[in-house]
VEXLUMKOL-272919 format. One line per field, with one value per atom (N, C-alpha, C): y, z, x; residue in three letters; residue number from 1; atom name. Coordinates in nm, 2 decimals. Example, Ala and Ser with C-alpha at 12.3 -4.5 7.8 and 13.67 -1.06 7.14 Angstrom:
2
Y (-0.57 | -0.45 | -0.33 | -0.22 | -0.11 | 0.00) .
Z (0.78 | 0.78 | 0.78 | 0.71 | 0.71 | 0.79) .
X (1.32 | 1.23 | 1.32 | 1.28 | 1.37 | 1.29) .
residu (ala | ala | ala | ser | ser | ser) .
num (1 | 1 | 1 | 2 | 2 | 2) .
atome (N | CA | C | N | CA | C) .
***
This chain:
87
Y (-3.71 | -3.57 | -3.50 | -3.50 | -3.48 | -3.30 | -3.34 | -3.22 | -3.17 | -3.04 | -2.98 | -2.95 | -2.95 | -2.92 | -2.81 | -2.69 | -2.58 | -2.56 | -2.66 | -2.69 | -2.77 | -2.86 | -2.97 | -2.85 | -2.76 | -2.65 | -2.61 | -2.51 | -2.46 | -2.51 | -2.64 | -2.70 | -2.72 | -2.75 | -2.76 | -2.60 | -2.51 | -2.36 | -2.35 | -2.39 | -2.36 | -2.45 | -2.57 | -2.69 | -2.62 | -2.54 | -2.48 | -2.37 | -2.32 | -2.25 | -2.25 | -2.40 | -2.46 | -2.50 | -2.46 | -2.51 | -2.64 | -2.74 | -2.85 | -2.91 | -2.96 | -3.05 | -3.20 | -3.23 | -3.36 | -3.41 | -3.48 | -3.54 | -3.69 | -3.69 | -3.78 | -3.89 | -3.95 | -4.04 | -4.17 | -4.12 | -4.24 | -4.15 | -4.25 | -4.16 | -4.16 | -4.13 | -4.09 | -3.98 | -3.91 | -3.80 | -3.85 | -3.79 | -3.87 | -3.76 | -3.78 | -3.71 | -3.76 | -3.70 | -3.77 | -3.65 | -3.69 | -3.56 | -3.52 | -3.42 | -3.38 | -3.30 | -3.34 | -3.23 | -3.23 | -3.30 | -3.30 | -3.23 | -3.18 | -3.12 | -3.21 | -3.17 | -3.30 | -3.19 | -3.26 | -3.20 | -3.32 | -3.26 | -3.35 | -3.33 | -3.43 | -3.35 | -3.45 | -3.38 | -3.41 | -3.55 | -3.60 | -3.71 | -3.65 | -3.69 | -3.67 | -3.54 | -3.47 | -3.33 | -3.33 | -3.21 | -3.21 | -3.14 | -3.11 | -3.06 | -2.97 | -2.85 | -2.79 | -2.78 | -2.78 | -2.81 | -2.75 | -2.72 | -2.70 | -2.84 | -2.81 | -2.94 | -3.06 | -3.02 | -3.09 | -3.16 | -3.14 | -3.20 | -3.26 | -3.22 | -3.26 | -3.41 | -3.40 | -3.53 | -3.64 | -3.62 | -3.69 | -3.74 | -3.61 | -3.68 | -3.79 | -3.75 | -3.83 | -3.97 | -4.00 | -4.13 | -4.20 | -4.10 | -4.20 | -4.20 | -4.14 | -4.16 | -4.30 | -4.30 | -4.42 | -4.53 | -4.56 | -4.70 | -4.67 | -4.58 | -4.62 | -4.65 | -4.62 | -4.69 | -4.80 | -4.83 | -5.00 | -5.09 | -5.02 | -5.14 | -5.14 | -5.05 | -5.05 | -5.15 | -5.14 | -5.20 | -5.36 | -5.38 | -5.50 | -5.55 | -5.41 | -5.44 | -5.46 | -5.50 | -5.56 | -5.43 | -5.41 | -5.28 | -5.24 | -5.34 | -5.31 | -5.30 | -5.44 | -5.46 | -5.33 | -5.24 | -5.17 | -5.07 | -5.03 | -4.84 | -4.77 | -4.80 | -4.73 | -4.69 | -4.77 | -4.81 | -4.70 | -4.70 | -4.59 | -4.48 | -4.40 | -4.30 | -4.26 | -4.31 | -4.24 | -4.21 | -4.24 | -4.23 | -4.06 | -4.08 | -3.93 | -3.80 | -3.79 | -3.67 | -3.57 | -3.58 | -3.48 | -3.39 | -3.30 | -3.15 | -3.01) .
Z (-2.89 | -2.82 | -2.87 | -2.79 | -2.81 | -2.87 | -2.98 | -3.05 | -3.03 | -2.99 | -2.98 | -3.11 | -3.07 | -3.20 | -3.27 | -3.20 | -3.23 | -3.36 | -3.28 | -3.37 | -3.50 | -3.51 | -3.61 | -3.71 | -3.67 | -3.74 | -3.80 | -3.73 | -3.78 | -3.91 | -3.94 | -4.02 | -4.13 | -4.07 | -4.24 | -4.26 | -4.22 | -4.30 | -4.38 | -4.33 | -4.35 | -4.49 | -4.47 | -4.60 | -4.72 | -4.68 | -4.78 | -4.87 | -4.84 | -4.94 | -4.99 | -4.93 | -5.00 | -5.14 | -5.28 | -5.37 | -5.40 | -5.43 | -5.49 | -5.61 | -5.63 | -5.77 | -5.77 | -5.88 | -5.90 | -6.04 | -6.04 | -6.14 | -6.19 | -6.34 | -6.42 | -6.47 | -6.42 | -6.53 | -6.62 | -6.65 | -6.77 | -6.91 | -7.02 | -7.14 | -7.19 | -7.09 | -7.12 | -7.00 | -7.06 | -6.95 | -6.90 | -6.75 | -6.62 | -6.60 | -6.57 | -6.55 | -6.41 | -6.31 | -6.21 | -6.20 | -6.10 | -6.07 | -5.93 | -5.89 | -5.76 | -5.72 | -5.65 | -5.63 | -5.77 | -5.87 | -5.93 | -6.05 | -6.07 | -6.15 | -6.21 | -6.31 | -6.36 | -6.34 | -6.32 | -6.30 | -6.35 | -6.46 | -6.55 | -6.51 | -6.51 | -6.53 | -6.62 | -6.75 | -6.86 | -6.86 | -6.96 | -6.96 | -6.97 | -6.86 | -6.82 | -6.81 | -6.71 | -6.70 | -6.55 | -6.50 | -6.37 | -6.38 | -6.31 | -6.26 | -6.12 | -6.10 | -5.99 | -5.94 | -5.80 | -5.73 | -5.60 | -5.53 | -5.40 | -5.30 | -5.20 | -5.13 | -5.13 | -5.13 | -5.12 | -5.23 | -5.33 | -5.46 | -5.52 | -5.48 | -5.51 | -5.44 | -5.33 | -5.23 | -5.34 | -5.32 | -5.43 | -5.55 | -5.65 | -5.78 | -5.72 | -5.66 | -5.61 | -5.62 | -5.48 | -5.43 | -5.59 | -5.65 | -5.77 | -5.87 | -5.90 | -5.99 | -5.95 | -5.84 | -5.77 | -5.80 | -5.76 | -5.80 | -5.95 | -6.03 | -6.20 | -6.25 | -6.21 | -6.27 | -6.21 | -6.11 | -6.03 | -6.14 | -6.15 | -6.24 | -6.34 | -6.43 | -6.57 | -6.60 | -6.53 | -6.50 | -6.45 | -6.40 | -6.30 | -6.24 | -6.15 | -6.02 | -5.89 | -5.77 | -5.69 | -5.57 | -5.54 | -5.49 | -5.37 | -5.29 | -5.14 | -5.15 | -5.21 | -5.25 | -5.32 | -5.41 | -5.52 | -5.51 | -5.39 | -5.40 | -5.39 | -5.29 | -5.26 | -5.36 | -5.47 | -5.60 | -5.67 | -5.68 | -5.72 | -5.73 | -5.58 | -5.51 | -5.54 | -5.53 | -5.57 | -5.72 | -5.79 | -5.91 | -5.96 | -5.86 | -5.89 | -5.86 | -5.76 | -5.70 | -5.65 | -5.53 | -5.48 | -5.43 | -5.48 | -5.40 | -5.41) .
X (-0.63 | -0.65 | -0.78 | -0.87 | -0.99 | -1.05 | -1.13 | -1.15 | -1.32 | -1.31 | -1.44 | -1.54 | -1.64 | -1.72 | -1.66 | -1.66 | -1.60 | -1.48 | -1.38 | -1.27 | -1.29 | -1.43 | -1.47 | -1.54 | -1.64 | -1.69 | -1.60 | -1.49 | -1.36 | -1.30 | -1.24 | -1.21 | -1.26 | -1.41 | -1.49 | -1.50 | -1.49 | -1.48 | -1.34 | -1.24 | -1.12 | -1.13 | -1.16 | -1.15 | -1.23 | -1.36 | -1.46 | -1.38 | -1.28 | -1.19 | -1.06 | -1.05 | -0.93 | -0.98 | -0.87 | -0.87 | -0.77 | -0.80 | -0.72 | -0.72 | -0.62 | -0.59 | -0.57 | -0.69 | -0.67 | -0.60 | -0.53 | -0.47 | -0.51 | -0.53 | -0.63 | -0.52 | -0.46 | -0.34 | -0.40 | -0.49 | -0.60 | -0.58 | -0.58 | -0.61 | -0.70 | -0.82 | -0.96 | -0.99 | -1.07 | -1.13 | -1.24 | -1.24 | -1.31 | -1.41 | -1.53 | -1.63 | -1.73 | -1.75 | -1.84 | -1.91 | -2.05 | -2.16 | -2.13 | -2.14 | -2.15 | -2.27 | -2.35 | -2.47 | -2.53 | -2.57 | -2.60 | -2.56 | -2.41 | -2.34 | -2.21 | -2.19 | -2.06 | -1.92 | -1.84 | -1.71 | -1.61 | -1.54 | -1.44 | -1.31 | -1.20 | -1.06 | -1.02 | -0.98 | -0.94 | -0.82 | -0.76 | -0.73 | -0.56 | -0.48 | -0.32 | -0.32 | -0.40 | -0.43 | -0.43 | -0.46 | -0.50 | -0.66 | -0.72 | -0.82 | -0.85 | -0.91 | -0.87 | -1.08 | -1.08 | -1.21 | -1.19 | -1.28 | -1.32 | -1.28 | -1.25 | -1.19 | -1.31 | -1.37 | -1.50 | -1.51 | -1.53 | -1.54 | -1.44 | -1.33 | -1.21 | -1.19 | -1.22 | -1.21 | -1.32 | -1.47 | -1.51 | -1.45 | -1.43 | -1.40 | -1.25 | -1.19 | -1.04 | -1.11 | -1.22 | -1.24 | -1.32 | -1.40 | -1.47 | -1.31 | -1.27 | -1.13 | -1.06 | -1.06 | -0.95 | -1.07 | -1.20 | -1.27 | -1.29 | -1.30 | -1.30 | -1.19 | -1.08 | -0.92 | -0.92 | -0.94 | -0.94 | -1.03 | -1.11 | -1.23 | -1.18 | -1.10 | -1.10 | -0.96 | -0.89 | -0.80 | -0.79 | -0.90 | -0.89 | -0.84 | -0.84 | -0.75 | -0.80 | -0.74 | -0.83 | -0.86 | -0.98 | -1.03 | -0.96 | -0.92 | -0.88 | -0.70 | -0.66 | -0.53 | -0.46 | -0.47 | -0.40 | -0.50 | -0.59 | -0.62 | -0.51 | -0.43 | -0.31 | -0.22 | -0.18 | -0.15 | -0.18 | -0.31 | -0.38 | -0.39 | -0.41 | -0.39 | -0.26 | -0.17 | -0.02 | 0.02 | -0.10 | -0.08 | -0.17 | -0.26 | -0.37 | -0.32 | -0.21 | -0.16 | -0.25 | -0.31 | -0.42 | -0.34 | -0.34 | -0.22 | -0.34) .
residu (unk | unk | unk | unk | unk | unk | unk | unk | unk | unk | unk | unk | unk | unk | unk | unk | unk | unk | unk | unk | unk | unk | unk | unk | unk | unk | unk | unk | unk | unk | unk | unk | unk | unk | unk | unk | unk | unk | unk | unk | unk | unk | unk | unk | unk | unk | unk | unk | unk | unk | unk | unk | unk | unk | unk | unk | unk | unk | unk | unk | unk | unk | unk | unk | unk | unk | unk | unk | unk | unk | unk | unk | unk | unk | unk | unk | unk | unk | unk | unk | unk | unk | unk | unk | unk | unk | unk | unk | unk | unk | unk | unk | unk | unk | unk | unk | unk | unk | unk | unk | unk | unk | unk | unk | unk | unk | unk | unk | unk | unk | unk | unk | unk | unk | unk | unk | unk | unk | unk | unk | unk | unk | unk | unk | unk | unk | unk | unk | unk | unk | unk | unk | unk | unk | unk | unk | unk | unk | unk | unk | unk | unk | unk | unk | unk | unk | unk | unk | unk | unk | unk | unk | unk | unk | unk | unk | unk | unk | unk | unk | unk | unk | unk | unk | unk | unk | unk | unk | unk | unk | unk | unk | unk | unk | unk | unk | unk | unk | unk | unk | unk | unk | unk | unk | unk | unk | unk | unk | unk | unk | unk | unk | unk | unk | unk | unk | unk | unk | unk | unk | unk | unk | unk | unk | unk | unk | unk | unk | unk | unk | unk | unk | unk | unk | unk | unk | unk | unk | unk | unk | unk | unk | unk | unk | unk | unk | unk | unk | unk | unk | unk | unk | unk | unk | unk | unk | unk | unk | unk | unk | unk | unk | unk | unk | unk | unk | unk | unk | unk | unk | unk | unk | unk | unk | unk | unk | unk | unk | unk | unk | unk) .
num (1 | 1 | 1 | 2 | 2 | 2 | 3 | 3 | 3 | 4 | 4 | 4 | 5 | 5 | 5 | 6 | 6 | 6 | 7 | 7 | 7 | 8 | 8 | 8 | 9 | 9 | 9 | 10 | 10 | 10 | 11 | 11 | 11 | 12 | 12 | 12 | 13 | 13 | 13 | 14 | 14 | 14 | 15 | 15 | 15 | 16 | 16 | 16 | 17 | 17 | 17 | 18 | 18 | 18 | 19 | 19 | 19 | 20 | 20 | 20 | 21 | 21 | 21 | 22 | 22 | 22 | 23 | 23 | 23 | 24 | 24 | 24 | 25 | 25 | 25 | 26 | 26 | 26 | 27 | 27 | 27 | 28 | 28 | 28 | 29 | 29 | 29 | 30 | 30 | 30 | 31 | 31 | 31 | 32 | 32 | 32 | 33 | 33 | 33 | 34 | 34 | 34 | 35 | 35 | 35 | 36 | 36 | 36 | 37 | 37 | 37 | 38 | 38 | 38 | 39 | 39 | 39 | 40 | 40 | 40 | 41 | 41 | 41 | 42 | 42 | 42 | 43 | 43 | 43 | 44 | 44 | 44 | 45 | 45 | 45 | 46 | 46 | 46 | 47 | 47 | 47 | 48 | 48 | 48 | 49 | 49 | 49 | 50 | 50 | 50 | 51 | 51 | 51 | 52 | 52 | 52 | 53 | 53 | 53 | 54 | 54 | 54 | 55 | 55 | 55 | 56 | 56 | 56 | 57 | 57 | 57 | 58 | 58 | 58 | 59 | 59 | 59 | 60 | 60 | 60 | 61 | 61 | 61 | 62 | 62 | 62 | 63 | 63 | 63 | 64 | 64 | 64 | 65 | 65 | 65 | 66 | 66 | 66 | 67 | 67 | 67 | 68 | 68 | 68 | 69 | 69 | 69 | 70 | 70 | 70 | 71 | 71 | 71 | 72 | 72 | 72 | 73 | 73 | 73 | 74 | 74 | 74 | 75 | 75 | 75 | 76 | 76 | 76 | 77 | 77 | 77 | 78 | 78 | 78 | 79 | 79 | 79 | 80 | 80 | 80 | 81 | 81 | 81 | 82 | 82 | 82 | 83 | 83 | 83 | 84 | 84 | 84 | 85 | 85 | 85 | 86 | 86 | 86 | 87 | 87 | 87) .
atome (N | CA | C | N | CA | C | N | CA | C | N | CA | C | N | CA | C | N | CA | C | N | CA | C | N | CA | C | N | CA | C | N | CA | C | N | CA | C | N | CA | C | N | CA | C | N | CA | C | N | CA | C | N | CA | C | N | CA | C | N | CA | C | N | CA | C | N | CA | C | N | CA | C | N | CA | C | N | CA | C | N | CA | C | N | CA | C | N | CA | C | N | CA | C | N | CA | C | N | CA | C | N | CA | C | N | CA | C | N | CA | C | N | CA | C | N | CA | C | N | CA | C | N | CA | C | N | CA | C | N | CA | C | N | CA | C | N | CA | C | N | CA | C | N | CA | C | N | CA | C | N | CA | C | N | CA | C | N | CA | C | N | CA | C | N | CA | C | N | CA | C | N | CA | C | N | CA | C | N | CA | C | N | CA | C | N | CA | C | N | CA | C | N | CA | C | N | CA | C | N | CA | C | N | CA | C | N | CA | C | N | CA | C | N | CA | C | N | CA | C | N | CA | C | N | CA | C | N | CA | C | N | CA | C | N | CA | C | N | CA | C | N | CA | C | N | CA | C | N | CA | C | N | CA | C | N | CA | C | N | CA | C | N | CA | C | N | CA | C | N | CA | C | N | CA | C | N | CA | C | N | CA | C | N | CA | C | N | CA | C | N | CA | C | N | CA | C | N | CA | C | N | CA | C) .
***
């Protein structure tokens, strides 16, 4: 199904209003910068972010956990994604 530019613009606008929660399953706080500003998810807790920042935090948290655990970045990615609980 083809999507129009107007559809994509509407989706971006809708997503900018969404708030998402990201769970940090690690025992230490996780901080990542977005647009030069730090965003932290406390250990074993949820952080609330705008949709765009939440996706950024999720991506970097997954990479951080994979590296910390010494897991394969491709083979084990889905396994870590399930732990993070992006809602």
